[in-house]
C-alpha positions in Angstrom: -78.9 -36.7 -334.8 -79.0 -34.0 -332.2 -78.3 -35.8 -328.9 -76.1 -34.7 -326.0 -73.2 -37.0 -325.2 -72.3 -37.9 -321.6 -69.1 -36.3 -320.4 -66.6 -38.9 -319.0 -66.1 -38.5 -315.3 -62.9 -39.6 -313.5 -62.5 -43.3 -313.8 -64.2 -43.4 -317.2 -67.8 -43.6 -315.9 -70.2 -41.4 -317.9 -71.6 -38.5 -315.9 -74.8 -36.7 -316.7 -74.6 -33.6 -318.9 -76.1 -30.5 -317.3 -78.8 -28.8 -319.4 -76.6 -25.8 -320.3 -73.9 -28.0 -321.8 -76.4 -30.3 -323.5 -78.0 -27.2 -325.2 -74.6 -25.9 -326.3 -73.7 -29.3 -327.7 -77.0 -29.5 -329.6 -76.6 -26.0 -331.0 -73.0 -26.8 -332.1 -74.1 -30.1 -333.7 -77.0 -28.4 -335.6 -74.8 -25.6 -336.8 -72.3 -28.0 -338.2 -74.9 -29.8 -340.3 -76.8 -32.3 -338.1 -79.3 -34.0 -340.4 -81.7 -35.8 -338.2 -84.7 -34.3 -336.4 -86.7 -36.2 -333.8 -90.5 -35.5 -333.8 -91.9 -36.2 -330.4 -95.2 -35.8 -328.6 -95.7 -33.7 -325.4 -94.3 -36.4 -323.1 -91.2 -37.2 -325.3 -92.4 -40.3 -327.1 -90.7 -40.6 -330.5 -93.1 -40.6 -333.4 -90.8 -40.0 -336.4 -87.2 -39.4 -337.2 -86.8 -37.1 -340.2 -83.6 -37.0 -342.2 -82.9 -33.5 -343.6 -80.4 -32.4 -346.2 -77.2 -30.8 -345.0 -77.5 -27.5 -343.1 -77.7 -24.4 -345.3 -74.8 -21.9 -345.3 -75.0 -20.1 -342.0 -76.7 -23.0 -340.2 -80.3 -23.8 -339.4 -82.8 -21.1 -338.3 -86.2 -22.0 -336.9 -87.8 -20.8 -340.1 -85.5 -22.8 -342.4 -85.9 -25.9 -340.2 -89.7 -25.6 -340.3 -89.7 -25.2 -344.1 -87.4 -28.2 -344.5 -89.5 -30.4 -342.2 -92.8 -29.4 -343.9 -91.3 -30.3 -347.3 -90.2 -33.7 -346.1 -93.3 -34.7 -344.1 -95.3 -35.7 -347.2 -92.5 -38.0 -348.6 -91.5 -39.8 -345.4 -90.8 -43.6 -345.9 -93.1 -46.1 -344.2 -92.2 -47.5 -340.8 -93.2 -51.0 -341.8 -92.4 -53.4 -344.6 -93.6 -56.8 -345.9 -90.1 -58.2 -345.9 -88.0 -59.7 -343.1 -85.2 -57.2 -343.2 -86.1 -53.7 -341.9 -85.6 -50.6 -344.1 -83.1 -47.9 -343.3 -86.0 -45.7 -342.0 -87.2 -48.4 -339.7 -83.7 -49.1 -338.5 -83.0 -45.5 -337.8 -86.3 -45.0 -336.0 -85.8 -48.1 -333.7 -82.2 -47.1 -332.8 -83.3 -43.5 -332.1 -86.1 -44.7 -329.8 -83.9 -47.3 -328.1 -80.2 -46.2 -328.3 -79.1 -49.2 -326.3 -79.9 -52.9 -326.1 -83.4 -53.4 -324.5 -82.3 -56.3 -322.3 -82.0 -55.6 -318.5 -78.8 -53.9 -317.6 -77.1 -54.2 -321.0 -74.9 -51.2 -322.0 -74.4 -52.3 -325.6 -75.2 -49.5 -328.1 -78.1 -50.2 -330.5 -75.9 -50.0 -333.6 -74.0 -53.0 -332.4 -77.2 -55.0 -331.7 -79.5 -57.2 -333.8 -82.9 -55.7 -334.6 -85.1 -58.5 -333.2 -88.8 -59.0 -334.0 -90.6 -59.2 -330.7 -93.3 -61.3 -332.3 -91.3 -63.6 -334.7 -91.6 -62.9 -338.4 -93.7 -63.7 -340.4 -96.4 -63.9 -337.6 -95.3 -60.4 -336.5 -94.6 -57.5 -338.9 -91.3 -55.9 -339.7 -92.4 -52.6 -338.2 -91.1 -50.1 -335.5 -93.7 -51.4 -333.0 -92.4 -54.9 -333.3 -88.6 -54.4 -333.4 -86.2 -53.8 -330.6 -82.4 -53.7 -330.5 -81.0 -56.7 -328.7 -77.4 -57.7 -328.1 -76.7 -61.0 -329.9 -76.6 -63.0 -326.6 -80.0 -61.5 -325.4 -81.5 -62.1 -328.8 -80.5 -65.8 -328.6 -81.9 -66.1 -325.0 -85.3 -64.9 -326.3 -85.1 -67.1 -329.5 -84.5 -70.2 -327.3 -87.4 -69.4 -325.1 -85.4 -68.7 -322.0 -86.8 -65.1 -321.8 -90.2 -64.0 -323.0 -90.5 -60.3 -324.0 -93.3 -57.9 -324.8 -92.4 -54.7 -326.6 -94.7 -51.7 -325.7 -95.5 -48.8 -328.0 -93.3 -46.4 -326.0 -90.3 -48.6 -326.5 -90.3 -50.2 -323.1 -89.9 -53.9 -322.9 -91.2 -56.4 -320.4 -88.9 -59.4 -319.8 -90.4 -62.5 -318.2 -87.8 -64.9 -316.9 -88.3 -68.6 -316.4 -88.1 -68.0 -312.6 -91.3 -65.9 -312.8 -89.4 -62.6 -312.4 -90.6 -59.8 -314.7 -88.4 -56.8 -315.4 -89.3 -53.8 -317.5 -86.7 -51.7 -319.3 -87.4 -48.3 -320.6 -85.5 -46.4 -323.3 -83.4 -43.4 -322.3 -85.4 -40.2 -322.4 -84.9 -38.0 -325.5 -82.9 -34.8 -325.0 -85.0 -32.3 -323.1 -87.5 -34.9 -321.7 -85.5 -36.3 -318.8 -86.5 -35.4 -315.2 -85.7 -31.8 -314.5 -85.2 -30.9 -318.1 -87.3 -28.2 -319.9 -89.9 -30.3 -321.9 -90.8 -33.1 -319.5 -94.3 -33.8 -318.1 -95.4 -31.1 -315.7 -93.2 -28.3 -317.0 -94.5 -25.2 -318.7 -93.8 -25.1 -322.4 
């Protein structure tokens, strides 16, 4: 997946990556064979993640990338299933949309989290709009009824605590859609 990684600052705390470095990292990643493309709308909401074959010799060009995407669009797997366990496509999509645990102030990466049904299965479907990555402890808090959640279509989650406090968490913006970056709302394309 083409995604810029934070550069560690002194003391081990991640520091934001400037747009020039992020662009260079994305180009280097694509040239070495990055195989995932994120399809987003004009405000940066993820609609699909498309897995492509390895990069052709010489790397991807805009024309080759467009041809490969067009060839894959008709055969994309569904983002829902009738079973309890999510498919690989569903898992990849949810983890691309929410790269970290959706609980308030939890830094756990999504690949180390459970994919939790917001509306419990079988009442709720196994689909991208009903699954969120949650650290095992936060998953258990929700399952036990100590926290109520509501997953929104944009990947944000509203957490209602027993105390009456409601906290909303939002996924990290996709590369290029954070404030001040080239594709965010209010910028000329």
